[in-house]
N, C-alpha and C positions, 0 to 999 in steps of 0.2 A: 483077325479079330481086329477091329479099328478103331481109330480113338475119335471121339465125340465131345461137343460140350454143348448143356444145355443152359440157356436160362429161362426160369421161369418167372412168371409174376403174379403172386399171391395176395390174394385180398388184406386190405391194410390193418382190418379191423379183425382178423383170423385170430394174433395173440401167439406168444411166443411155443405154446404148446403145440397148437396144431401144426404151425411152421415147421417144427422138431417131428410131427409125425411125417408131416408129406417127405420129408426128409431121409428119413429111417424107412418109410416105404420106398421111396425110389432107389434107394442105397440097397435095400433087400433085393427087390427087385433084376437090379444090376449084377450083383454077385449072386444072385440064386441063376442067373442065365449066363453065367462063366466069364463075365464081366469083374473089373476091378476101378474103384472109385479110386481116383489122381488127386480133386481137389474139389471140396466146397468151397464157395466163399460166400457169405450173409453182404449183400450190399446194403440192405436197410430199405425204410422207405422212402420212396421216389417219386415224384410228379411226374405225370404219363403226359406223352406227349400230345394224348386226346383220351377221354372220359371211356373206359371200357366198362360195359354194364353198371353205369352211370357213376363208376370210382374214377376219381381225379387222381387216386395215387394209388401205389400199390408195392408191395414189399419182393424185392428182387434176390433171388438165389441165383447163383451161379455155378455151375458143375460139370469138371473135366473128370470123361470115365473111357476106359478101354473099354470095348462090348463089342456084342455082336447085332445085327439087325432086329432080331427077335426079343432083347432088351428093349430096345429102342421102342419099337412097334408098341411092347406090353407097359413100359413108362408112360408113352403118348396116349393107351388108352385109358389108364388111369386116371391121367390128368384132364383129360376130355371128362370123366365120369364126374370130378371132384369141383364141387361146387364152388370152392376156397381156390383153385387154382383160377387165374383170370386170363391168362396168355401163357403160353411156352414157345419155344424155338430149339429144335435140336439140329447140330451142324455138323457133318462130317468133316473131321479134321485131315488135312496133307500130311502126307508121310514125313514131311521137314518142320512140321510143328514140334515147338522145344516148348516144355512148361516152366515158367519162372515162377521163384515166390515174392519176386520184386511188382511194385506197380511199374508199367509204364513212367519214363519221365516226362514231365509237363514241358521243357524245355524245347525252343525248335532247333533246326540245324544252324540257322541263321544266328540264332542266339548264344549258340554253344560255339561257333565260328567266332563270332565278337567277343566271346569271354577267353577264348585259347590265344586271340591276336593282343588283346592286353594283358 
């Protein structure tokens, strides 16, 4: 069983109810195929780098899960069918991946060393 992360971009005008239905459907597919949802992080509406289907914005959802390729294939099949999903990407994570609950620091190493020297 591998570790995966998926970022899906949903239509910005879909509404919370539709977004929850997509998330629940995704979780059900993963758990029904023997996987486990580890983290779901809703990033909210963000401006896209380029319009997708004439939409300048999208609602981002980040999901980390363990599962197998059957679950990933079924989830992506459902994403392709769903008109509310603008785009998605699933990546298989390496064995050294560590799930953290905190956001990464925004300071660079140079800033950290300057603070340490002071």
